[in-house]
All heavy atoms as an XYZ file, in Angstrom:
860
protein
N     -29.769    -15.095     34.727
C     -29.657    -13.798     34.096
C     -28.298    -13.194     34.436
O     -27.788    -13.329     35.524
C     -30.791    -12.904     34.582
C     -30.759    -11.529     34.000
S     -32.311    -10.722     34.363
C     -32.398     -9.714     32.939
N     -27.739    -12.491     33.479
C     -26.421    -11.890     33.649
C     -26.485    -10.673     34.562
O     -27.464     -9.939     34.576
C     -25.880    -11.474     32.285
O     -24.684    -10.771     32.433
N     -25.423    -10.430     35.294
C     -25.346     -9.259     36.158
C     -24.768     -8.047     35.435
O     -24.707     -6.971     35.985
C     -24.473     -9.570     37.373
C     -25.013    -10.612     38.333
C     -24.007    -10.881     39.435
C     -26.328    -10.169     38.925
N     -24.331     -8.220     34.189
C     -23.638     -7.145     33.501
C     -24.567     -6.128     32.859
O     -24.280     -4.957     32.856
C     -22.680     -7.717     32.449
C     -21.476     -8.325     33.103
C     -21.443     -9.667     33.430
C     -20.383     -7.547     33.420
C     -20.344    -10.216     34.034
C     -19.276     -8.088     34.032
C     -19.259     -9.423     34.335
O     -18.170     -9.954     34.940
N     -25.663     -6.539     32.276
C     -26.671     -5.614     31.741
C     -26.046     -4.598     30.782
O     -26.285     -3.405     30.877
C     -27.382     -4.919     32.910
C     -28.589     -4.122     32.446
O     -29.349     -4.631     31.614
O     -28.764     -2.993     32.915
N     -25.213     -5.050     29.852
C     -24.494     -4.167     28.941
C     -25.427     -3.543     27.903
O     -26.298     -4.196     27.356
C     -23.398     -4.940     28.195
C     -22.340     -5.520     29.082
C     -21.306     -4.500     29.504
O     -21.194     -3.450     28.867
O     -20.612     -4.778     30.484
N     -25.236     -2.283     27.619
C     -25.886     -1.621     26.506
C     -27.315     -1.181     26.707
O     -27.904     -0.601     25.810
N     -27.914     -1.433     27.839
C     -29.307     -1.042     28.056
C     -29.357      0.367     28.627
O     -29.766      0.575     29.761
C     -30.006     -2.034     28.978
C     -30.057     -3.404     28.413
N     -30.538     -4.467     29.106
C     -29.687     -3.907     27.213
C     -30.469     -5.554     28.373
N     -29.937     -5.232     27.219
N     -28.927      1.330     27.817
C     -28.865      2.711     28.261
C     -29.437      3.621     27.183
O     -29.576      3.234     26.026
C     -27.412      3.145     28.532
O     -26.675      3.078     27.314
C     -26.750      2.271     29.579
N     -29.730      4.832     27.560
C     -30.203      5.832     26.605
C     -29.118      6.089     25.558
O     -29.396      6.182     24.359
C     -30.595      7.138     27.339
C     -30.904      8.245     26.363
C     -31.781      6.885     28.264
N     -27.865      6.173     25.993
C     -26.765      6.411     25.062
C     -26.636      5.262     24.062
O     -26.464      5.489     22.860
C     -25.454      6.586     25.827
N     -26.716      4.045     24.540
C     -26.587      2.880     23.670
C     -27.685      2.790     22.630
O     -27.433      2.585     21.442
N     -28.934      2.954     23.060
C     -30.047      2.840     22.132
C     -30.126      4.025     21.174
O     -30.484      3.856     20.001
C     -31.363      2.656     22.878
C     -31.523      1.256     23.380
C     -31.434      0.834     24.668
C     -31.755      0.093     22.590
N     -31.612     -0.522     24.732
C     -31.815     -1.001     23.472
C     -31.925     -0.130     21.226
C     -32.019     -2.307     23.025
C     -32.126     -1.431     20.787
C     -32.183     -2.503     21.682
N     -29.780      5.210     21.611
C     -29.788      6.364     20.719
C     -28.711      6.205     19.649
O     -28.968      6.424     18.456
C     -29.553      7.664     21.511
O     -30.562      7.770     22.508
C     -29.599      8.872     20.610
N     -27.514      5.807     20.067
C     -26.439      5.571     19.107
C     -26.790      4.468     18.126
O     -26.507      4.572     16.924
N     -27.420      3.412     18.615
C     -27.842      2.310     17.753
C     -28.845      2.787     16.712
O     -28.749      2.446     15.535
C     -28.447      1.189     18.596
C     -29.162      0.152     17.791
C     -28.450     -0.802     17.085
C     -30.546      0.138     17.741
C     -29.120     -1.756     16.332
C     -31.213     -0.813     16.997
C     -30.499     -1.767     16.284
N     -29.819      3.586     17.135
C     -30.838      4.070     16.205
C     -30.245      4.957     15.118
O     -30.581      4.813     13.925
N     -29.364      5.861     15.495
C     -28.751      6.757     14.508
C     -27.843      5.960     13.563
O     -27.838      6.184     12.353
C     -27.985      7.888     15.218
C     -28.949      8.769     16.005
C     -27.212      8.739     14.212
C     -28.269      9.782     16.906
N     -27.074      5.011     14.102
C     -26.189      4.189     13.266
C     -26.987      3.312     12.309
O     -26.577      3.098     11.159
C     -25.281      3.335     14.139
N     -28.128      2.815     12.750
C     -28.974      2.007     11.871
C     -29.501      2.847     10.717
O     -29.509      2.391      9.558
C     -30.140      1.399     12.672
O     -29.604      0.591     13.718
C     -31.045      0.569     11.799
N     -29.941      4.072     11.007
C     -30.410      4.956      9.930
C     -29.271      5.270      8.963
O     -29.457      5.253      7.737
C     -30.967      6.239     10.532
N     -28.065      5.536      9.494
C     -26.912      5.808      8.640
C     -26.542      4.608      7.782
O     -26.205      4.758      6.599
N     -26.628      3.420      8.345
C     -26.333      2.204      7.573
C     -27.356      1.995      6.468
O     -27.018      1.539      5.372
C     -26.319      0.983      8.490
O     -25.306      1.113      9.448
N     -28.603      2.343      6.769
C     -29.634      2.255      5.730
C     -29.367      3.205      4.574
O     -29.551      2.859      3.406
N     -28.899      4.412      4.882
C     -28.562      5.384      3.840
C     -27.361      4.894      3.030
O     -27.329      5.024      1.800
C     -28.302      6.784      4.451
C     -27.788      7.750      3.404
C     -29.575      7.325      5.081
N     -26.373      4.293      3.688
C     -25.223      3.726      2.975
C     -25.687      2.618      2.033
O     -25.280      2.564      0.863
C     -24.154      3.194      3.957
C     -23.103      2.369      3.240
C     -23.499      4.330      4.701
N     -26.556      1.741      2.519
C     -27.082      0.664      1.682
C     -27.870      1.191      0.502
O     -27.742      0.689     -0.628
N     -28.671      2.212      0.729
C     -29.427      2.829     -0.364
C     -28.477      3.448     -1.378
O     -28.684      3.324     -2.595
C     -30.375      3.892      0.201
C     -31.264      4.622     -0.797
C     -32.234      3.646     -1.451
C     -32.004      5.745     -0.112
N     -27.429      4.092     -0.887
C     -26.435      4.682     -1.781
C     -25.706      3.637     -2.609
O     -25.408      3.869     -3.782
N     -25.428      2.475     -2.009
C     -24.786      1.403     -2.768
C     -25.715      0.840     -3.837
O     -25.289      0.574     -4.961
C     -24.326      0.284     -1.823
C     -23.131      0.607     -0.936
C     -22.873     -0.526      0.045
C     -21.897      0.861     -1.793
N     -26.980      0.659     -3.496
C     -27.942      0.131     -4.469
C     -28.187      1.127     -5.603
O     -28.373      0.730     -6.751
C     -29.264     -0.211     -3.781
S     -29.134     -1.631     -2.689
N     -28.192      2.412     -5.277
C     -28.441      3.439     -6.289
C     -27.149      3.888     -6.974
O     -27.194      4.723     -7.876
C     -29.117      4.644     -5.641
N     -26.008      3.343     -6.564
C     -24.695      3.735     -7.087
C     -24.498      5.242     -6.979
O     -24.077      5.903     -7.914
C     -24.517      3.251     -8.522
N     -24.812      5.769     -5.796
C     -24.713      7.203     -5.551
C     -23.662      7.462     -4.475
O     -23.869      7.130     -3.301
C     -26.071      7.746     -5.110
O     -25.949      9.068     -4.670
N     -22.547      8.034     -4.897
C     -21.474      8.331     -3.958
C     -21.907      9.340     -2.893
O     -21.560      9.171     -1.717
C     -20.234      8.828     -4.704
C     -18.997      9.060     -3.840
C     -18.569      7.781     -3.143
C     -17.878      9.640     -4.669
N     -22.685     10.385     -3.221
C     -23.115     11.311     -2.172
C     -23.968     10.636     -1.079
O     -23.845     10.976      0.097
C     -23.927     12.368     -2.913
C     -23.401     12.340     -4.301
C     -23.024     10.906     -4.550
N     -24.809      9.668     -1.463
C     -25.606      8.958     -0.451
C     -24.712      8.098      0.436
O     -24.929      8.031      1.653
C     -26.668      8.084     -1.117
C     -27.972      8.771     -1.489
C     -28.905      7.790     -2.193
C     -28.650      9.339     -0.261
N     -23.726      7.450     -0.141
C     -22.818      6.621      0.654
C     -22.039      7.495      1.636
O     -21.935      7.177      2.830
C     -21.856      5.828     -0.261
C     -20.781      5.132      0.558
C     -22.613      4.816     -1.094
N     -21.508      8.602      1.149
C     -20.747      9.507      2.022
C     -21.652     10.104      3.097
O     -21.266     10.202      4.260
C     -20.054     10.607      1.187
C     -19.441     11.670      2.079
C     -19.011     10.003      0.278
N     -22.870     10.474      2.720
C     -23.821     11.010      3.701
C     -24.172      9.988      4.767
O     -24.258     10.318      5.954
N     -24.357      8.733      4.358
C     -24.647      7.671      5.322
C     -23.496      7.425      6.272
O     -23.693      7.216      7.471
N     -22.274      7.460      5.735
C     -21.100      7.292      6.597
C     -20.965      8.461      7.571
O     -20.539      8.279      8.711
C     -19.843      7.145      5.747
C     -19.735      5.836      4.958
C     -18.519      5.869      4.049
C     -19.696      4.641      5.879
N     -21.344      9.655      7.125
C     -21.323     10.818      8.021
C     -22.340     10.644      9.152
O     -22.058     10.992     10.307
C     -21.597     12.095      7.242
N     -23.500     10.095      8.839
C     -24.516      9.849      9.874
C     -24.015      8.814     10.867
O     -24.223      8.953     12.085
C     -25.856      9.417      9.227
C     -26.850      8.945     10.268
C     -26.449     10.556      8.419
N     -23.320      7.790     10.392
C     -22.749      6.781     11.297
C     -21.696      7.431     12.202
O     -21.639      7.147     13.402
C     -22.161      5.595     10.501
C     -21.375      4.670     11.404
C     -23.274      4.823      9.804
N     -20.875      8.318     11.648
C     -19.877      9.022     12.470
C     -20.561      9.901     13.516
O     -20.103      9.980     14.659
C     -18.971      9.867     11.579
N     -21.664     10.535     13.150
C     -22.421     11.351     14.106
C     -22.970     10.472     15.225
O     -22.997     10.885     16.388
C     -23.542     12.130     13.386
C     -24.549     12.700     14.364
C     -22.949     13.229     12.526
N     -23.369      9.249     14.898
C     -23.902      8.347     15.937
C     -22.840      8.039     16.990
O     -23.154      7.938     18.177
C     -24.426      7.057     15.319
O     -23.379      6.181     14.957
N     -21.589      7.904     16.565
C     -20.511      7.662     17.521
C     -20.350      8.863     18.448
O     -20.230      8.716     19.667
C     -19.190      7.357     16.773
C     -18.023      7.293     17.739
C     -19.310      6.064     15.995
N     -20.361     10.055     17.875
C     -20.208     11.270     18.683
C     -21.377     11.474     19.640
O     -21.180     11.852     20.800
C     -20.043     12.483     17.778
C     -18.762     12.516     16.941
C     -18.774     13.708     16.002
C     -17.543     12.530     17.826
N     -22.598     11.223     19.164
C     -23.784     11.380     20.020
C     -23.730     10.392     21.185
O     -24.002     10.752     22.334
C     -25.081     11.214     19.189
C     -26.288     11.036     20.084
C     -25.264     12.387     18.258
N     -23.357      9.151     20.895
C     -23.256      8.142     21.953
C     -22.201      8.538     22.974
O     -22.405      8.393     24.186
C     -22.919      6.772     21.346
O     -23.898      6.449     20.361
C     -22.890      5.687     22.401
N     -21.080      9.049     22.506
C     -20.002      9.467     23.397
C     -20.443     10.614     24.305
O     -20.234     10.589     25.512
C     -18.784      9.867     22.563
C     -17.558     10.197     23.349
C     -17.080      9.538     24.456
C     -16.645     11.247     23.101
N     -15.921     10.129     24.885
C     -15.622     11.175     24.066
C     -16.567     12.242     22.138
C     -14.564     12.060     24.104
C     -15.505     13.124     22.177
C     -14.525     13.035     23.148
N     -21.093     11.611     23.726
C     -21.559     12.758     24.521
C     -22.607     12.316     25.544
O     -22.564     12.731     26.709
C     -22.111     13.871     23.593
C     -22.855     14.924     24.385
C     -20.984     14.497     22.790
N     -23.529     11.458     25.138
C     -24.535     10.966     26.083
C     -23.889     10.149     27.205
O     -24.313     10.229     28.356
C     -25.594     10.138     25.353
C     -26.605     10.933     24.538
C     -27.475      9.994     23.706
C     -27.473     11.786     25.438
N     -22.881      9.370     26.881
C     -22.176      8.605     27.919
C     -21.518      9.544     28.926
O     -21.593      9.331     30.133
C     -21.124      7.694     27.287
C     -20.224      7.036     28.279
N     -20.617      5.943     29.022
C     -18.965      7.320     28.681
C     -19.638      5.589     29.831
N     -18.617      6.416     29.641
N     -20.884     10.592     28.409
C     -20.182     11.519     29.297
C     -21.141     12.350     30.147
O     -20.761     12.825     31.214
C     -19.273     12.446     28.482
C     -18.102     11.755     27.788
C     -17.336     12.754     26.944
C     -17.188     11.065     28.775
N     -22.374     12.540     29.693
C     -23.349     13.290     30.479
C     -24.112     12.405     31.459
O     -24.976     12.886     32.180
C     -24.353     14.015     29.564
O     -24.995     13.070     28.721
C     -23.667     15.085     28.743
N     -23.791     11.114     31.485
C     -24.388     10.227     32.484
C     -25.479      9.319     31.965
O     -26.055      8.559     32.738
N     -25.769      9.351     30.677
C     -26.819      8.489     30.143
C     -26.284      7.164     29.616
O     -27.026      6.334     29.130
C     -27.618      9.217     29.068
C     -28.440     10.301     29.654
C     -28.242     11.633     29.513
C     -29.556     10.155     30.522
N     -29.175     12.321     30.243
C     -30.004     11.440     30.863
C     -30.227      9.051     31.059
C     -31.095     11.661     31.703
C     -31.314      9.282     31.893
C     -31.736     10.570     32.204
N     -24.986      6.965     29.713
C     -24.372      5.680     29.427
C     -23.760      5.174     30.708
O     -23.471      5.942     31.622
N     -23.580      3.886     30.831
C     -23.059      3.333     32.078
C     -21.759      2.602     31.812
O     -21.499      2.157     30.704
C     -24.097      2.398     32.687
C     -25.341      3.167     33.089
C     -26.401      2.272     33.627
C     -27.639      3.089     33.907
N     -28.839      2.317     33.878
N     -20.922      2.457     32.836
C     -19.646      1.775     32.644
C     -19.845      0.278     32.442
O     -20.868     -0.277     32.845
C     -18.906      2.050     33.957
C     -19.986      2.196     34.955
C     -21.111      2.865     34.225
N     -18.868     -0.385     31.831
C     -18.959     -1.838     31.724
C     -18.765     -2.479     33.087
O     -18.179     -1.894     33.991
C     -17.803     -2.192     30.778
C     -16.859     -1.049     30.865
C     -17.687      0.152     31.186
N     -19.269     -3.677     33.224
C     -19.085     -4.419     34.466
C     -20.368     -4.578     35.253
O     -21.441     -4.175     34.828
N     -20.231     -5.194     36.399
C     -21.373     -5.491     37.253
C     -21.862     -4.218     37.937
O     -21.077     -3.437     38.455
C     -20.986     -6.543     38.314
C     -22.163     -6.864     39.208
C     -20.486     -7.806     37.645
N     -23.175     -4.009     37.880
C     -23.803     -2.877     38.562
C     -24.906     -3.407     39.466
O     -25.488     -4.453     39.208
C     -24.421     -1.921     37.534
C     -23.394     -1.143     36.765
C     -24.080     -0.117     35.891
N     -25.043     -0.683     34.967
C     -24.733     -1.182     33.782
N     -23.499     -1.202     33.379
N     -25.667     -1.667     32.988
N     -25.222     -2.668     40.519
C     -26.330     -3.085     41.379
C     -27.647     -3.125     40.607
O     -27.844     -2.380     39.648
C     -26.376     -2.003     42.460
C     -25.064     -1.324     42.417
C     -24.546     -1.473     41.029
N     -28.530     -3.985     41.028
C     -29.810     -4.186     40.333
C     -30.610     -2.890     40.227
O     -31.310     -2.668     39.257
C     -30.635     -5.231     41.076
C     -31.898     -5.597     40.377
C     -31.816     -7.045     39.985
N     -33.100     -7.545     39.549
C     -33.269     -8.030     38.330
N     -32.270     -8.051     37.488
N     -34.420     -8.504     37.973
N     -30.503     -1.996     41.177
C     -31.238     -0.742     41.152
C     -30.792      0.208     40.050
O     -31.497      1.151     39.717
N     -29.615     -0.022     39.461
C     -29.113      0.834     38.397
C     -29.279      0.231     37.013
O     -28.710      0.720     36.046
C     -27.632      1.134     38.634
C     -27.386      1.937     39.867
C     -25.904      2.204     40.072
O     -25.066      1.842     39.264
N     -25.580      2.841     41.173
N     -30.070     -0.828     36.878
C     -30.237     -1.498     35.591
C     -31.203     -0.777     34.666
O     -31.167     -0.973     33.468
C     -30.715     -2.916     35.801
C     -29.646     -3.853     36.228
C     -28.404     -3.534     36.667
C     -29.729     -5.268     36.258
N     -27.701     -4.654     36.988
C     -28.495     -5.736     36.749
C     -30.712     -6.183     35.948
C     -28.224     -7.096     36.900
C     -30.439     -7.521     36.104
C     -29.215     -7.965     36.574
N     -32.079      0.035     35.179
C     -33.091      0.685     34.346
C     -32.486      1.678     33.360
O     -31.457      2.302     33.620
N     -33.138      1.841     32.211
C     -32.642      2.769     31.194
C     -32.732      4.218     31.644
O     -31.948      5.046     31.234
C     -33.434      2.609     29.893
C     -32.792      1.630     28.960
S     -33.543      1.588     27.344
C     -33.489      3.255     26.814
N     -33.696      4.532     32.457
C     -33.912      5.927     32.853
C     -33.106      6.339     34.082
O     -33.258      7.429     34.596
C     -35.394      6.160     33.104
C     -36.194      6.037     31.828
C     -37.641      6.392     32.057
N     -38.377      6.206     30.819
C     -39.322      5.312     30.657
N     -39.663      4.523     31.646
N     -39.942      5.211     29.504
N     -32.229      5.462     34.543
C     -31.389      5.762     35.700
C     -30.090      6.379     35.199
O     -29.356      5.766     34.437
C     -31.086      4.483     36.517
C     -30.166      4.803     37.675
C     -32.372      3.853     37.001
N     -29.841      7.584     35.623
C     -28.635      8.295     35.194
C     -27.451      7.878     36.061
O     -27.586      7.678     37.267
C     -28.878      9.790     35.311
C     -27.948     10.586     34.480
C     -28.478     11.974     34.318
N     -27.562     12.714     33.472
C     -27.737     13.945     33.128
N     -28.794     14.593     33.544
N     -26.883     14.549     32.366
N     -26.277      7.777     35.459
C     -25.075      7.345     36.155
C     -24.440      8.530     36.876
O     -24.009      9.492     36.243
C     -24.092      6.748     35.152
C     -22.847      6.209     35.804
O     -22.895      5.929     37.020
O     -21.844      6.051     35.111
N     -24.380      8.458     38.183
C     -23.850      9.561     38.979
C     -22.324      9.623     38.952
O     -21.740     10.653     39.264
C     -24.327      9.414     40.424
N     -21.651      8.551     38.560
C     -20.194      8.512     38.547
C     -19.596      9.012     37.233
O     -18.376      9.059     37.091
C     -19.708      7.090     38.783
C     -20.116      6.521     40.103
C     -19.722      5.056     40.211
O     -19.241      4.459     39.258
N     -19.950      4.478     41.374
N     -20.404      9.394     36.272
C     -19.900      9.760     34.944
C     -19.020     10.998     34.983
O     -18.056     11.106     34.226
C     -21.068      9.982     33.992
N     -19.309     11.920     35.853
C     -18.540     13.174     35.903
C     -17.075     12.929     36.269
O     -16.179     13.579     35.752
C     -19.173     14.132     36.894
C     -18.560     15.506     36.870
C     -19.453     16.444     37.607
N     -20.511     16.876     36.732
C     -20.670     18.124     36.345
N     -19.865     19.042     36.792
N     -21.632     18.455     35.542
N     -16.821     11.983     37.152
C     -15.454     11.695     37.571
C     -14.724     10.728     36.662
O     -13.526     10.577     36.757
N     -15.448     10.071     35.776
C     -14.837      9.091     34.879
C     -14.938      7.688     35.448
O     -14.888      7.490     36.653
N     -15.109      6.729     34.558
C     -15.205      5.334     34.961
C     -13.835      4.676     34.818
O     -13.151      4.891     33.822
C     -16.209      4.593     34.064
C     -17.565      5.200     34.078
N     -18.118      5.814     32.974
C     -18.475      5.313     35.054
C     -19.318      6.260     33.276
N     -19.564      5.971     34.536
N     -13.442      3.870     35.793
C     -12.150      3.179     35.676
C     -12.179      2.194     34.508
O     -13.118      1.434     34.356
C     -11.992      2.446     37.006
C     -13.283      2.561     37.715
C     -14.127      3.569     37.024
N     -11.156      2.248     33.670
C     -11.057      1.328     32.549
C     -11.936      1.686     31.364
O     -12.067      0.900     30.438
N     -12.541      2.848     31.345
C     -13.448      3.257     30.273
C     -12.672      4.079     29.234
O     -12.152      5.146     29.539
C     -14.608      4.069     30.840
S     -15.754      4.662     29.590
N     -12.610      3.576     28.007
C     -11.888      4.269     26.939
C     -12.545      5.605     26.634
O     -11.877      6.612     26.402
C     -11.824      3.381     25.682
C     -11.190      4.112     24.522
C     -11.063      2.105     25.972
N     -13.852      5.632     26.646
C     -14.587      6.868     26.359
C     -14.255      7.961     27.366
O     -14.042      9.114     26.996
C     -16.088      6.574     26.370
O     -16.821      7.728     26.135
N     -14.190      7.596     28.626
C     -13.851      8.584     29.661
C     -12.403      9.019     29.549
O     -12.076     10.186     29.748
C     -14.126      7.999     31.048
S     -15.877      7.812     31.400
N     -11.500      8.092     29.199
C     -10.098      8.462     29.027
C      -9.915      9.426     27.869
O      -9.100     10.340     27.939
C      -9.252      7.220     28.807
C      -8.797      6.638     30.112
C      -7.682      5.650     29.899
N      -8.116      4.423     30.553
C      -8.034      3.232     30.027
N      -7.524      3.054     28.852
N      -8.453      2.186     30.693
N     -10.663      9.213     26.773
C     -10.575     10.127     25.631
C     -11.037     11.531     26.008
O     -10.563     12.510     25.447
C     -11.417      9.606     24.469
C     -10.839      8.419     23.714
C     -11.850      7.891     22.705
C      -9.545      8.787     23.034
N     -11.946     11.624     26.956
C     -12.437     12.924     27.412
C     -11.549     13.521     28.502
O     -11.806     14.629     28.970
C     -13.864     12.788     27.928
N     -10.517     12.796     28.933
C      -9.617     13.303     29.964
C     -10.115     13.063     31.371
O      -9.634     13.685     32.315
N     -11.064     12.170     31.522
C     -11.584     11.863     32.856
C     -10.934     10.600     33.390
O     -10.537      9.732     32.647
C     -13.094     11.641     32.795
C     -13.834     12.879     32.374
C     -15.302     12.630     32.341
N     -16.005     13.834     31.924
C     -17.295     13.899     31.786
N     -18.042     12.857     32.020
N     -17.861     15.018     31.399
N     -10.834     10.514     34.699
C     -10.332      9.303     35.337
C      -8.827      9.211     35.378
O      -8.288      8.193     35.747
N      -8.116     10.260     35.015
C      -6.661     10.215     35.034
C      -6.080     10.775     36.326
O      -4.891     10.698     36.537
C      -6.095     11.018     33.868
C      -6.398     10.395     32.552
C      -5.713     11.135     31.468
N      -6.003     10.494     30.196
C      -5.481     10.846     29.070
N      -4.633     11.848     29.021
N      -5.794     10.234     27.960
N      -6.911     11.341     37.157
C      -6.412     11.968     38.385
C      -5.672     10.987     39.282
O      -4.670     11.307     39.857
C      -7.572     12.600     39.151
C      -8.039     13.856     38.485
C      -9.171     14.485     39.275
N     -10.174     14.883     38.307
C     -11.404     14.447     38.275
N     -11.841     13.616     39.171
N     -12.233     14.846     37.353
N      -6.146      9.760     39.392
C      -5.508      8.762     40.249
C      -4.120      8.418     39.726
O      -3.191      8.217     40.497
C      -6.367      7.510     40.329
N      -3.949      8.363     38.418
C      -2.648      8.048     37.836
C      -1.676      9.186     38.102
O      -0.527      8.965     38.449
C      -2.798      7.792     36.317
C      -1.444      7.606     35.674
C      -3.688      6.596     36.071
N      -2.123     10.423     37.954
C      -1.272     11.579     38.185
C      -0.861     11.652     39.650
O       0.291     11.920     39.966
C      -1.985     12.875     37.745
C      -1.200     14.093     38.155
C      -2.232     12.857     36.255
N      -1.783     11.390     40.560
C      -1.483     11.425     41.992
C      -0.464     10.342     42.335
O       0.478     10.579     43.095
C      -2.775     11.251     42.823
C      -2.459     11.041     44.279
C      -3.667     12.460     42.628
N      -0.610      9.145     41.775
C       0.330      8.061     42.050
C       1.714      8.406     41.514
O       2.728      8.123     42.152
C      -0.162      6.760     41.436
N       1.776      9.032     40.345
C       3.072      9.421     39.777
C       3.716     10.525     40.609
O       4.930     10.546     40.795
C       2.893      9.874     38.338
N       2.904     11.439     41.113
C       3.437     12.531     41.928
C       3.965     12.024     43.270
O       4.879     12.599     43.842
C       2.363     13.586     42.150
N       3.405     10.939     43.764
C       3.836     10.388     45.037
C       5.169      9.655     44.916
O       5.757      9.263     45.912
C       2.775      9.442     45.591
N       5.634      9.465     43.678
C       6.930      8.831     43.471
C       6.876      7.321     43.458
O       7.890      6.657     43.580
N       5.713      6.757     43.289
C       5.601      5.307     43.212
C       6.108      4.841     41.862
O       5.803      5.415     40.838
C       4.153      4.866     43.379
C       3.583      5.193     44.722
C       2.170      4.709     44.808
N       1.577      5.137     46.059
C       0.297      5.062     46.315
N      -0.529      4.598     45.410
N      -0.165      5.459     47.475
N       6.865      3.766     41.857
C       7.337      3.225     40.587
C       6.358      2.167     40.109
O       5.807      1.407     40.893
C       8.727      2.622     40.742
O       8.669      1.518     41.608
N       6.150      2.125     38.818
C       5.263      1.125     38.246
C       6.056     -0.131     37.947
O       7.280     -0.153     38.002
C       4.614      1.656     36.959
O       5.659      1.925     36.017
C       3.806      2.902     37.222
N       5.378     -1.193     37.580
C       6.037     -2.461     37.279
C       6.952     -2.308     36.072
O       8.001     -2.932     35.985
C       4.994     -3.540     37.037
N       6.568     -1.480     35.101
C       7.382     -1.292     33.908
C       8.690     -0.576     34.244
O       9.713     -0.823     33.621
C       6.603     -0.498     32.865
N       8.673      0.311     35.234
C       9.880      1.032     35.598
C      10.834      0.159     36.413
O      12.040      0.328     36.339
C       9.525      2.275     36.411
C       8.794      3.325     35.622
C       8.308      4.459     36.513
O       8.340      4.292     37.739
O       7.889      5.478     35.977
N      10.325     -0.782     37.158
C      11.179     -1.564     38.034
C      11.732     -2.807     37.343
O      12.709     -3.374     37.797
C      10.420     -1.967     39.287
O       9.317     -2.779     38.936
N      11.136     -3.238     36.233
C      11.611     -4.425     35.548
C      12.643     -4.032     34.484
O      12.382     -3.164     33.685
C      10.465     -5.143     34.830
O       9.231     -4.754     35.342
C      10.605     -6.614     34.875
N      13.794     -4.665     34.481
C      14.784     -4.329     33.465
C      14.324     -4.801     32.093
O      13.626     -5.807     31.958
C      16.033     -5.105     33.920
C      15.557     -6.146     34.847
C      14.274     -5.656     35.425
N      14.730     -4.063     31.059
C      14.333     -4.395     29.700
C      15.214     -5.473     29.095
O      14.783     -6.197     28.215
C      14.369     -3.130     28.827
C      13.435     -2.015     29.263
C      13.648     -0.781     28.396
C      11.995     -2.466     29.184
N      16.443     -5.572     29.530
C      17.353     -6.593     29.003
C      18.269     -7.058     30.133
O      18.385     -6.410     31.166
C      18.174     -6.010     27.846
O      19.042     -5.003     28.328
N      18.974     -8.180     29.940
C      19.864     -8.674     30.985
C      21.000     -7.704     31.306
O      21.552     -7.712     32.397
C      20.411     -9.979     30.424
C      19.497    -10.368     29.325
C      18.847     -9.130     28.841
N      21.359     -6.842     30.358
C      22.440     -5.893     30.556
C      22.045     -4.835     31.573
O      22.837     -4.376     32.379
C      22.834     -5.230     29.207
C      23.880     -4.168     29.410
C      23.285     -6.289     28.237
N      20.789     -4.451     31.562
C      20.315     -3.411     32.473
C      20.211     -3.991     33.837
O      20.072     -3.525     34.833
C      18.973     -2.854     32.006
C      19.090     -2.141     30.682
C      17.724     -1.665     30.195
O      16.724     -1.832     30.902
O      17.665     -1.150     29.088
């Protein structure tokens, strides 16, 4: 069995359910040749993305990667969500998890991109 346990969260399943309903409305709109149904279905799919994102940020979604076995359950809320998950695009879009980068920049540490010359002339 995998240690990653991806997607088994309240945020994941709620987003999946809403997106499935939206896809069904899009399909119905295509079969009925109804532009308002297609647009409405696409709007429902867009809402599913937003709902999943909000649930992830409130702790009902979990970060990617290996987690301890005790945190695999769907009803286990993620306590680290408030501070942001390292490498999580969703948390970065919300402005979380950038504090470490700002602190490192303030300390005057140079990154690999700053220390490597761009051309032989430099």
